[in-house]
DODOFI-162418 format. One record per residue: x, y, z of N, C-alpha, C in turn; residue number from 1. Coordinates in steps of 0.001 Angstrom, whole numbers, plus 524288, in hexadecimal, padded with zeros to 5 digits. Layout:
// residues N
SITE    nX    nY    nZ   caX   caY   caZ    cX    cY    cZ seq
SITE     X     Y     Z     X     Y     Z     X     Y     Z NUM
...
END
This chain:
// residues 73
SITE    nX    nY    nZ   caX   caY   caZ    cX    cY    cZ seq
SITE 7EB39 79632 83B42 7E8B8 79984 837A6 7EB5B 79CD8 83397   1
SITE 7E921 79E72 82F50 7EE48 7A034 82C88 7E9A9 7A696 82AB9   2
SITE 7EF0D 7A967 82A2D 7EE86 7AF53 829DB 7EF15 7B075 823AF   3
SITE 7EC28 7B120 821FF 7EDD4 7B3A5 81D94 7F4EC 7B8CE 81C40   4
SITE 7F41E 7B958 815FF 7F6EB 7BDD1 818F9 7F64B 7C0D6 811A2   5
SITE 7F96A 7C36C 811F6 7F84E 7C7D9 80EC8 7FFFA 7CD09 80CDD   6
SITE 80122 7CD1D 807A9 80104 7D18C 80693 80091 7D54E 802A0   7
SITE 80277 7DB01 80332 7FEEB 7DF55 80123 80153 7E400 800EA   8
SITE 804AB 7E30E 7FC61 806EC 7E921 7F9E8 8061A 7EB0D 7F71B   9
SITE 80705 7F049 7F9B3 801B7 7F381 7F6A3 80658 7F7E3 7F442  10
SITE 806D3 7FBC2 7F180 80A1E 801F1 7EF91 80590 804E1 7EEDF  11
SITE 80A52 807CD 7F0C8 80870 80E8F 7F2CC 80D23 81204 7F0A6  12
SITE 80C0D 8167E 7EF76 80F49 81A71 7EF2B 8121D 81BED 7F160  13
SITE 816F3 81DDF 7F1D4 81C8F 81E5F 7F7E2 8193D 8259D 7F82C  14
SITE 81A34 824BA 80043 818B7 827CD 801ED 813CB 82A55 7FF84  15
SITE 80FF7 827CA 7FF5D 80977 82A97 80041 80743 8285B 804D0  16
SITE 80680 824EB 807E8 80734 81F9A 80BD7 8090F 823FF 81279  17
SITE 80A70 822C3 81792 80B0F 82341 8197D 80CCE 81F5C 81B99  18
SITE 80F21 81F3E 81FA7 80FF4 819DF 81FA9 80ACC 818E6 825E8  19
SITE 809D0 81A8F 8287A 803DA 81976 82A28 7FD33 818EB 826C0  20
SITE 7FD99 81959 8228E 7FCC0 817EE 81D97 7FD8C 81285 81BB1  21
SITE 8027B 81367 81BE8 80379 80D9D 818C6 802AA 80952 81E8B  22
SITE 802EF 808F2 82351 800AF 804D2 82684 7FC6A 804A0 8279B  23
SITE 7F80B 808A7 82586 7F342 80986 8264D 7F27E 805B9 82326  24
SITE 7F393 8053A 81D0C 7F0B6 801F6 819ED 7F38C 7FBED 81C57  25
SITE 7F763 7FD22 81D23 7FA93 7F4FF 81D2B 7F7E3 7F414 820CC  26
SITE 7F793 7F62C 824FF 7F1A1 7F3BD 82930 7EBD2 7F486 827AB  27
SITE 7E9B8 7F3F5 823EA 7E433 7F818 820B2 7E3F2 7F24B 81DE6  28
SITE 7E8D7 7EF94 81963 7EAB9 7ECE8 8152C 7E91D 7E670 81851  29
SITE 7EDA6 7E6C5 81BA5 7EDAB 7E1EF 81FCD 7E985 7E204 8232F  30
SITE 7E2BB 7E51A 824D0 7DF8C 7E480 826DD 7DAF6 7E33F 82228  31
SITE 7DB42 7E300 81DB7 7D99B 7E3A7 81AB7 7D96A 7DD85 81A06  32
SITE 7DF33 7DD76 81905 7E000 7D5AB 815E1 7DDC8 7D1F0 81A85  33
SITE 7E10A 7D5E3 81DF9 7DEE0 7D2C1 822C6 7D515 7D0C8 823D3  34
SITE 7D591 7D511 82120 7CD76 7D3F5 82010 7CDA2 7CFCC 81C40  35
SITE 7D087 7CF16 816B2 7CE7F 7CE09 813FD 7D05D 7C8B3 81388  36
SITE 7D594 7C6E4 817C9 7D7D2 7C273 814E8 7D871 7C070 81CAE  37
SITE 7D6DC 7C260 81FCF 7D624 7C03F 823EB 7DBDE 7C040 82887  38
SITE 7DB09 7BC53 82C04 7E103 7BEC8 82D5D 7E72F 7BD7B 82CCC  39
SITE 7E7AF 7C1A9 82B41 7EC50 7C184 82BEB 7F138 7C103 82C27  40
SITE 7F503 7BE59 82B1D 7FBD3 7BD66 82D85 7FDC6 7C3C0 82B70  41
SITE 801A2 7C3E5 83105 804C4 7C945 83156 809F0 7C99D 82C84  42
SITE 80A8A 7C540 828CF 80C27 7C710 826E4 8093F 7C9BF 81EED  43
SITE 805EE 7CBA4 821F5 8049C 7CCA5 81C8F 8032E 7D16E 81E00  44
SITE 804C6 7D3D1 816A5 809ED 7DA2E 8154B 805DF 7DE7B 8137D  45
SITE 80780 7E409 81271 8058C 7E745 80F7C 80B40 7E86D 8100C  46
SITE 80BE4 7E940 80A32 81168 7ECFE 80935 80D24 7F2F8 80634  47
SITE 80FDA 7F418 80801 81052 7FB72 805A8 812BB 7FBA5 80200  48
SITE 813B3 7FA14 7FDB1 81873 7FED2 7F99E 8165F 803B2 7F946  49
SITE 81C07 80694 7FC95 81AA8 80A5D 7F938 81F77 80C03 7F3BE  50
SITE 81976 80E2D 7EF8E 82042 80EFA 7E804 8200D 81525 7E96D  51
SITE 8226C 81623 7E83A 8247B 81BDB 7E590 82082 81F8A 7E1EE  52
SITE 81EE7 8223F 7E1A6 81BDC 823AF 7DE40 81C97 82310 7D8A3  53
SITE 821CA 82439 7D9CA 82416 8247B 7D273 825F4 81D44 7CFDB  54
SITE 82493 81AAA 7D53A 8237D 814C6 7D20E 81DA1 81400 7D1A2  55
SITE 81B44 81631 7D284 81369 8148D 7D3AF 810D3 818CE 7CE20  56
SITE 80D5F 81471 7CB53 80AD8 81778 7C965 806A2 81871 7C968  57
SITE 801E7 81B7B 7C75E 7FC06 81C94 7C5CD 7FA87 81D3B 7C63A  58
SITE 7F84E 81D2F 7C095 7F7F5 821AC 7BA5C 7F7D3 82189 7B77A  59
SITE 7FC0E 81D1F 7B5BB 802AF 82024 7B4BB 80622 822EF 7B65D  60
SITE 80435 825E7 7BADD 809FD 828C7 7BCF7 80B71 8243E 7C176  61
SITE 81052 82894 7C3CC 8116F 82556 7C7E5 80E9B 829E1 7CD81  62
SITE 80DBB 82787 7D0BA 80DB8 8286F 7D48D 80F04 82D80 7D4BB  63
SITE 813F8 83170 7D621 81710 833E0 7D735 81581 837D1 7D248  64
SITE 8145C 8367A 7CC4F 8141D 83B9D 7CC2B 80C11 83E1D 7CAAE  65
SITE 80A28 8385E 7CD05 80424 83B03 7CF2B 80564 83D92 7D02B  66
SITE 809C4 83E1F 7D728 80BDB 83FD1 7D997 80936 8464A 7D988  67
SITE 80F59 846F2 7D543 812A3 84AEE 7D3BA 80F56 84BF5 7D07F  68
SITE 8097F 84A4D 7CC8D 80569 84D66 7C98B 7FF53 84E7A 7CEBA  69
SITE 7FF63 84CDC 7CF82 7FCAA 84EFE 7D4DE 7FE6D 8540F 7D900  70
SITE 803A0 85580 7D9E5 807AD 85938 7DD03 8059C 85EBE 7D999  71
SITE 80873 85C4F 7D629 80537 86146 7D130 802B2 861E8 7CF42  72
SITE 7FC71 85F30 7D0D5 7F89E 860E1 7CF2E 7F481 8657F 7D107  73
END
């Protein structure tokens, strides 16, 4: 029997999610991909890259700038 495999690389802003939240996300993505692809090989990957807020842009501003503006408001 041939098993499917996948690699999913996700980026999030560092320190915005707990270890438990990331673990739940990894499990949910594995389960979701298994639903889509069928039986999966254990060597399937969900990578959660944590990017520093100063190196992550949204709407033309870094996340760090957005967080600072929200805190000042």
